[in-house]
N, C-alpha and C positions, 0 to 999 in steps of 0.2 A: 769481816764487816764490809769491806769495799765491794765484795762480790754481791752482798745483799743490796747495797746501794745501787749497783749496776742493774740488778734485777728489778729494783723499784723504778729505776729510770726507764727500763724497757716496758714495764707494766704501765707506767705513766703515758708513754708514747702510744701504746696499744689502746689505752682508754681514750686518749685524744683522737685517735683515728676512728674509733667506734662512735664517739660522740658526733662525728660528722656524717655518719651513716644515716640516711633518711629513715630506714627501718627502726633504728634506735630512737631517733628524734620523735617519731610518731608513737612511741610506746612510753608514756609518761613514767611508769614505774621503773622500767629499765634505765631510762634516761636519768631519773633522780638517783638511783643507786650508783650509776657510773659517775655522776657529778659529785656525789658525796665522797667516793673513793678518790676521784681526781683532786678535789679540794684538800683532802687529807694528805695526799702525796706531794702536792705542789711545794710546800715549804721544804720538804726533805730533798726533793729533786733540785730545787733552786740552790740549796746549800751544797749539795754534791757537785753541781755544775761549777759553783764558785771554787770549791776545793780543787777540782780537776783543772780549772783555768790557772789557779795559783800554782799548782804543781807543775803544769806545763810552762808557765812563765819562769819559774825557778830553774827548771831544766834548761830553758833557753838562755837564761842569764849565766848559768854554769858553763854552758857551751861557749858563750861569748868570752867569758873569763879565760877558759882554757885556750882559746884561739889567740889571745893577746899575749 
């Protein structure tokens, strides 16, 4: 599952990069398709980022507890 989320995050970033490409911006059909996919991926990627941050914070807290 987390591998799929990582792939979704990479796809999200790739779409974001393509949306900044002047060739894509000048093609309304391609731009609309990418924006639709981007909007669908946004909530998934945001939640995945929240999870990764929480996991990293937990690991940092565990490390701090182990050091004391």
